[in-house]
C-alpha positions in Angstrom: 258.2 -200.2 -68.1 259.7 -200.5 -64.6 262.1 -197.9 -63.3 264.8 -200.6 -62.9 264.4 -201.5 -66.6 264.6 -197.8 -67.6 267.8 -197.4 -65.5 269.3 -200.4 -67.3 268.4 -199.0 -70.7 270.0 -195.7 -69.7 273.1 -197.6 -68.7 273.3 -199.3 -72.0 272.7 -196.1 -74.0 276.1 -194.7 -75.0 277.3 -191.2 -75.5 279.0 -190.6 -78.9 282.1 -188.4 -78.3 283.7 -188.7 -81.7 283.3 -190.7 -84.9 283.6 -194.4 -83.9 284.2 -193.5 -80.2 281.6 -193.8 -77.5 281.5 -193.5 -73.7 279.4 -195.5 -71.3 278.8 -195.2 -67.6 279.5 -198.0 -65.1 277.9 -199.2 -61.9 278.8 -201.8 -59.3 277.7 -205.4 -59.7 277.2 -208.2 -57.2 281.0 -208.3 -56.9 283.2 -205.1 -56.6 283.9 -204.7 -60.3 281.9 -203.9 -63.4 279.6 -206.7 -64.4 281.0 -208.4 -67.5 277.6 -208.6 -69.2 277.3 -204.8 -69.0 280.7 -204.3 -70.8 279.8 -206.8 -73.5 276.4 -205.3 -74.0 277.7 -201.7 -74.2 280.5 -202.8 -76.6 277.8 -204.4 -78.8 275.8 -201.2 -78.7 278.9 -199.3 -79.9 279.5 -201.7 -82.7 275.8 -201.6 -83.7 275.7 -197.8 -83.9 278.2 -197.9 -86.8 276.3 -200.5 -88.8 273.4 -199.9 -91.3 270.0 -200.6 -89.7 269.1 -203.4 -92.1 272.0 -205.6 -90.8 271.5 -207.5 -87.6 274.1 -209.0 -85.3 274.6 -212.7 -85.9 277.7 -213.4 -83.7 280.1 -211.9 -81.3 283.4 -213.1 -79.8 284.9 -211.3 -76.8 287.7 -211.4 -74.2 287.6 -210.0 -70.7 291.1 -208.6 -70.1 291.0 -206.7 -66.8 288.4 -206.0 -64.1 286.4 -202.9 -64.8 286.3 -200.0 -62.3 282.6 -199.2 -61.5 283.6 -195.7 -60.4 284.9 -194.7 -63.9 283.3 -194.4 -67.4 284.4 -196.8 -70.1 285.4 -195.5 -73.6 284.6 -197.8 -76.5 286.5 -197.4 -79.8 285.1 -199.1 -82.8 287.2 -200.3 -85.7 285.3 -200.7 -89.0 287.0 -204.0 -90.2 284.8 -204.8 -93.2 281.7 -203.6 -95.0 280.7 -206.3 -97.5 277.7 -207.0 -99.6 276.2 -209.3 -97.0 278.3 -209.0 -93.9 279.6 -206.2 -91.8 282.4 -206.8 -89.2 283.4 -204.5 -86.3 286.0 -204.7 -83.6 285.5 -202.8 -80.3 288.1 -202.1 -77.6 286.9 -200.9 -74.2 289.3 -198.8 -72.2 289.5 -197.5 -68.7 292.3 -195.5 -67.1 294.3 -195.8 -70.3 294.3 -199.6 -70.5 292.1 -202.0 -72.4 289.7 -204.0 -70.2 287.7 -205.8 -72.9 287.6 -206.4 -76.6 284.9 -207.7 -78.9 284.5 -208.7 -82.5 281.0 -208.7 -83.9 279.5 -209.6 -87.2 276.3 -208.3 -88.7 274.3 -209.7 -91.7 271.7 -208.5 -94.1 268.6 -210.7 -94.1 268.6 -213.6 -96.5 266.6 -216.9 -96.8 268.4 -220.2 -96.6 268.4 -223.7 -95.1 266.7 -224.1 -91.7 266.9 -226.7 -88.9 267.5 -226.6 -85.2 267.9 -228.8 -82.1 264.6 -229.2 -80.4 263.9 -227.3 -77.2 264.4 -229.5 -74.0 261.6 -230.0 -71.5 261.1 -227.2 -69.0 258.3 -226.1 -66.7 256.2 -223.1 -67.4 258.0 -220.0 -66.0 254.8 -218.8 -64.4 255.0 -221.8 -62.0 258.5 -221.0 -60.8 259.4 -218.7 -57.9 260.7 -215.2 -58.7 264.3 -214.3 -57.7 263.0 -212.4 -54.8 260.9 -215.3 -53.5 263.7 -217.7 -53.9 266.6 -215.6 -52.5 264.7 -214.3 -49.5 264.1 -218.0 -48.6 267.8 -218.8 -48.1 268.6 -218.3 -44.4 272.2 -219.4 -45.0 273.0 -216.4 -47.3 274.3 -213.1 -45.9 271.4 -210.6 -46.1 273.7 -208.1 -47.8 274.5 -210.7 -50.5 270.8 -211.3 -51.1 270.1 -207.6 -51.4 273.1 -207.1 -53.9 271.7 -210.0 -56.0 268.2 -208.5 -56.0 269.4 -205.0 -56.9 271.7 -206.3 -59.7 268.8 -208.3 -61.2 265.9 -205.9 -60.6 265.5 -205.1 -64.3 265.4 -208.8 -65.2 262.7 -211.3 -64.2 265.0 -214.4 -63.8 263.7 -217.7 -62.6 265.7 -220.9 -61.9 264.0 -224.2 -62.8 266.0 -225.9 -60.0 268.0 -224.7 -57.0 270.8 -222.4 -58.0 274.4 -223.3 -56.9 274.2 -221.0 -53.9 270.8 -222.4 -52.8 271.9 -226.0 -52.4 275.6 -227.0 -52.3 278.0 -229.4 -50.7 277.6 -232.4 -53.1 278.0 -232.6 -56.8 275.0 -232.4 -59.1 274.4 -232.8 -62.8 276.3 -230.0 -64.6 273.1 -228.7 -66.1 271.0 -225.6 -65.2 267.9 -224.0 -66.7 266.8 -220.4 -66.2 263.8 -218.6 -67.7 264.3 -214.8 -68.1 262.8 -211.7 -69.6 263.0 -208.0 -68.9 260.9 -206.7 -66.1 258.6 -204.7 -68.3 257.7 -204.4 -72.0 259.9 -202.6 -74.6 258.0 -200.3 -76.9 258.2 -197.0 -78.7 261.5 -195.7 -80.0 263.6 -198.2 -78.0 261.9 -201.2 -79.5 264.5 -202.0 -82.1 266.1 -205.4 -82.9 269.6 -204.4 -81.6 268.2 -203.7 -78.2 266.8 -207.2 -77.8 270.1 -208.7 -78.8 272.0 -206.3 -76.4 269.8 -207.2 -73.5 270.2 -210.9 -74.1 274.0 -210.4 -74.2 273.7 -208.6 -70.8 271.8 -211.4 -69.2 273.9 -214.2 -70.8 276.8 -213.5 -68.4 274.7 -213.8 -65.2 274.4 -217.6 -64.9 276.3 -219.4 -67.6 279.0 -220.8 -65.3 276.5 -222.1 -62.8 276.7 -225.6 -64.3 280.5 -225.7 -63.6 279.7 -225.0 -59.9 277.0 -227.7 -59.8 279.3 -230.3 -61.1 281.5 -229.9 -58.0 278.9 -229.0 -55.4 280.1 -225.5 -55.1 277.9 -222.5 -54.1 280.0 -219.8 -55.8 281.2 -216.4 -54.6 277.9 -215.9 -52.7 279.0 -218.5 -50.1 282.8 -218.0 -50.6 283.8 -221.5 -51.8 285.1 -220.4 -55.2 286.6 -217.3 -56.7 286.3 -216.6 -60.4 285.8 -214.3 -63.4 284.7 -214.5 -67.0 287.6 -215.0 -69.5 285.9 -215.1 -72.9 282.4 -215.1 -74.3 280.9 -216.0 -77.6 277.3 -215.8 -78.9 275.5 -216.7 -82.1 272.1 -215.1 -82.8 270.1 -217.6 -84.9 266.6 -216.3 -85.1 264.6 -213.2 -84.1 263.4 -213.0 -80.5 262.2 -210.5 -77.9 264.0 -209.9 -74.7 260.7 -208.9 -73.0 259.2 -212.3 -73.7 260.2 -215.5 -71.8 263.4 -217.1 -73.0 264.7 -220.4 -71.7 268.5 -220.5 -71.0 269.5 -224.1 -71.1 273.1 -224.4 -69.8 275.6 -227.1 -69.2 279.3 -227.6 -68.5 281.3 -230.1 -70.5 284.6 -229.5 -68.8 286.5 -227.9 -66.0 290.3 -228.1 -65.7 293.4 -226.0 -64.9 291.5 -223.4 -62.9 289.0 -222.8 -65.7 285.5 -224.0 -66.4 283.5 -224.0 -69.6 279.8 -223.3 -69.9 277.8 -223.7 -73.1 274.1 -223.0 -73.6 271.2 -222.6 -76.0 268.5 -220.0 -75.5 265.0 -220.8 -76.8 261.8 -218.7 -77.2 258.8 -220.0 -75.2 257.3 -221.4 -78.4 260.4 -223.6 -79.0 262.5 -221.6 -81.5 266.3 -221.8 -81.0 267.2 -218.1 -80.8 270.8 -218.1 -79.5 273.8 -220.2 -78.7 276.4 -219.2 -76.1 279.8 -220.4 -74.9 281.9 -218.9 -72.1 285.0 -219.9 -70.3 285.8 -218.5 -66.8 288.4 -218.7 -64.1 287.0 -221.0 -61.3 289.4 -221.5 -58.4 289.0 -222.9 -55.0 290.3 -220.4 -52.4 293.6 -221.3 -50.8 293.5 -221.9 -47.1 296.3 -221.5 -44.6 
């Protein structure tokens, strides 16, 4: 396991300070606020710590309320909404400086058999044939070197590979609002940490990294890295369909059906390398063109 991955696992490991109350640490992201994927992943950890081990997360719905302060810890309070025969529901509020910054509802289910079908996996190249983040980012002479280093540091624990040029790599004219990314952790998960909840939590963490890319592509925008948009995540929803491993390649197939009123919508499916549909994701975010003059 890489040191970067161990550092990420430490970040996602919460301290229990009271029954149903947990505390997580923060760190800066590529922008000067707490990365939304970190808050969502930590909130899911808090919820999962109050659920029996034989029940696995099958969905979450969340709202980002305020920017997180990377210099302060985050307190997560879990409300035990329901414990049924098949489903368990939890609500989590994340608080900093006495104010809520994020809340999440998550549902967990005991295993059961049932009907089974899925949308087929779309075509995508083998991830081994694609450049790594470091190879791709260091090739962009138009990006500020400090921006490149912040990107690489923020994603050091994740091996993330774009199928095509990301928004900040080629911009200026609209492209199809569709983006594909392969990802996996930068190292294998084993031993005591190798539990189903961790794989779900890590996928939640990564899911906030690139989902709004397709909104930018539709308008030829490069994103905050080149300063032609400002934005932030507003809400986030995920459905966990089938078991998967976050340390094995996952295809994140993303598209944007709409942007309007200063908001953009991204929706995606995540597949295992052998073609099983593992997750569905939807997110809306603020996407604004900076004012001039």
